[in-house]
C-alpha positions as CSV (number, residue, x, y, z in Angstrom):
1,X,103.5,143.0,137.9
2,X,103.7,146.5,139.3
3,X,105.8,149.2,137.7
4,X,107.2,152.3,139.2
5,X,104.9,155.4,138.9
6,X,107.4,157.2,136.7
7,X,107.4,154.4,134.0
8,X,106.6,155.8,130.6
9,X,103.3,154.7,129.2
10,X,104.9,153.3,126.0
11,X,107.2,151.0,128.1
12,X,104.3,149.9,130.4
13,X,102.3,149.1,127.3
14,X,105.1,147.1,125.7
15,X,105.7,145.2,129.0
16,X,102.0,144.4,129.2
17,X,102.0,143.1,125.6
18,X,105.0,140.9,126.2
19,X,103.5,139.6,129.5
20,X,100.4,138.7,127.7
21,X,102.2,136.8,124.9
22,X,104.5,135.1,127.5
23,X,101.4,133.8,129.3
24,X,99.9,132.5,126.0
25,X,103.2,130.8,125.2
26,X,103.3,129.3,128.6
27,X,99.8,127.8,128.2
28,X,100.7,126.4,124.8
29,X,103.9,124.9,126.2
30,X,101.9,123.3,129.1
31,X,99.3,121.9,126.6
32,X,102.1,120.5,124.4
33,X,103.8,119.0,127.4
34,X,100.5,117.3,128.4
35,X,100.1,115.9,124.9
36,X,103.7,114.6,124.9
37,X,103.3,113.0,128.3
38,X,100.1,111.2,127.3
39,X,101.7,110.0,124.1
40,X,104.8,108.7,126.0
41,X,102.4,106.9,128.5
42,X,100.6,105.3,125.7
43,X,103.8,104.2,123.9
44,X,105.2,102.9,127.2
45,X,102.1,100.8,127.7
46,X,102.3,99.4,124.2
47,X,106.1,98.6,124.7
48,X,105.2,96.7,127.9
49,X,102.6,94.7,126.0
50,X,105.0,93.9,123.2
51,X,107.7,92.9,125.8
52,X,105.1,90.6,127.4
53,X,104.2,89.0,124.1
54,X,107.9,88.5,123.3
55,X,108.6,86.7,126.6
56,X,105.4,84.6,126.8
57,X,105.4,81.1,125.3
58,X,104.5,80.7,121.7
59,X,100.8,80.1,121.1
60,X,99.7,76.8,119.8
61,X,99.9,76.5,115.9
62,X,96.6,77.4,114.1
63,X,95.1,75.2,111.5
64,X,95.5,76.7,108.0
65,X,92.2,77.6,106.5
66,X,91.7,76.8,102.8
67,X,92.4,79.7,100.4
68,X,89.4,81.8,99.5
69,X,88.7,81.6,95.8
70,X,87.4,84.7,94.0
71,X,84.9,84.2,91.2
72,X,85.6,86.4,88.2
73,X,83.4,89.6,88.1
74,X,80.2,89.3,86.0
75,X,80.4,90.4,82.4
76,X,78.3,93.5,81.8
77,X,76.1,93.2,78.6
78,X,76.9,95.7,75.9
79,X,75.1,98.9,76.1
80,X,72.1,99.3,73.8
81,X,72.6,101.3,70.7
82,X,70.3,104.4,70.9
83,X,67.4,104.2,68.5
84,X,68.4,107.4,66.7
85,X,71.5,105.7,65.5
86,X,69.5,102.7,64.0
87,X,67.4,105.1,61.9
88,X,70.3,106.6,60.1
């Protein structure tokens, strides 16, 4: 941006400062827009996959597996009494 030759230095500095920050904001805006577009593309793909799953025939029933039994945790032996307490 070119300014008239008689532009005061303070105004030229202020305009330069504002132009610099406007450029930074524009770059951030473009980066955010890129992230939003990528997110929307991913969500659209997931939505299409979900729609395909909803419209496809139901899968064959699966055989139920027996329940998994959990054994109780091992019992920890009591901690030994320090020998200094036995002597008292």
